[in-house]
C-alpha positions in Angstrom: 68.5 37.3 -20.4 70.4 37.8 -16.7 73.1 40.8 -16.7 76.1 38.2 -18.0 73.7 36.9 -20.7 72.3 34.3 -20.0 68.8 33.0 -20.7 67.1 32.6 -17.4 63.8 30.2 -17.5 61.0 30.6 -15.0 60.0 27.7 -12.8 56.8 26.4 -14.1 55.1 27.3 -10.9 55.7 30.5 -11.4 53.7 30.9 -15.1 50.7 29.3 -13.5 51.2 31.8 -10.3 51.1 34.3 -12.8 48.6 32.5 -15.4 46.3 32.3 -12.2 47.1 36.1 -11.3 45.9 37.4 -14.8 42.2 35.3 -15.1 41.3 36.8 -11.4 42.0 40.5 -12.0 40.3 39.8 -15.5 37.3 38.1 -14.0 37.6 40.8 -11.3 37.1 43.4 -14.1 34.1 41.9 -16.0 32.1 41.1 -13.1 33.3 43.6 -9.9 30.8 46.3 -10.4 27.7 43.0 -10.0 26.0 42.7 -6.9 26.5 39.4 -4.7 23.9 37.4 -6.1 24.5 37.5 -8.9 28.4 36.5 -8.6 27.0 33.8 -6.6 25.3 32.3 -8.9 27.4 32.8 -12.3 30.1 31.0 -10.0 27.6 28.8 -9.1 26.5 27.7 -12.3 29.8 27.8 -13.8 30.5 25.0 -10.7 27.5 22.5 -11.0 28.7 22.6 -15.2 32.2 21.1 -14.6 29.7 18.7 -11.9 27.9 17.5 -14.1 30.2 17.4 -17.3 32.9 15.3 -14.8 29.6 13.1 -13.9 28.4 12.7 -17.4 32.3 11.7 -19.4 32.5 9.1 -15.5 28.4 7.7 -16.5 29.5 7.6 -20.1 33.0 5.7 -19.7 31.6 2.8 -17.4 28.6 2.5 -20.1 31.5 2.0 -22.7 33.4 -0.6 -20.2 30.8 -2.4 -19.2 29.5 -2.9 -23.6 32.7 -3.8 -23.9 33.4 -6.3 -21.4 36.8 -4.8 -20.1 37.5 -6.8 -16.5 38.0 -2.8 -16.0 34.9 -2.0 -15.4 34.0 -5.2 -12.8 37.2 -3.9 -10.8 35.6 -0.6 -10.4 
């Protein structure tokens, strides 16, 4: 609340920044004492898992579209 009693809302981007800041701080606390090679290995595993999930979903979507005979499968 402001000094005049009005409700003041933060912008959406402030909330995103705050959440990102807390996530980064939590990761720094959780993994800060690990050696550099362990941090990089963990980051690489996370990135590869995200890329693998994305590629799997794209492949599955293409197969489903091709099986349904959709025109969208031929366009892409």
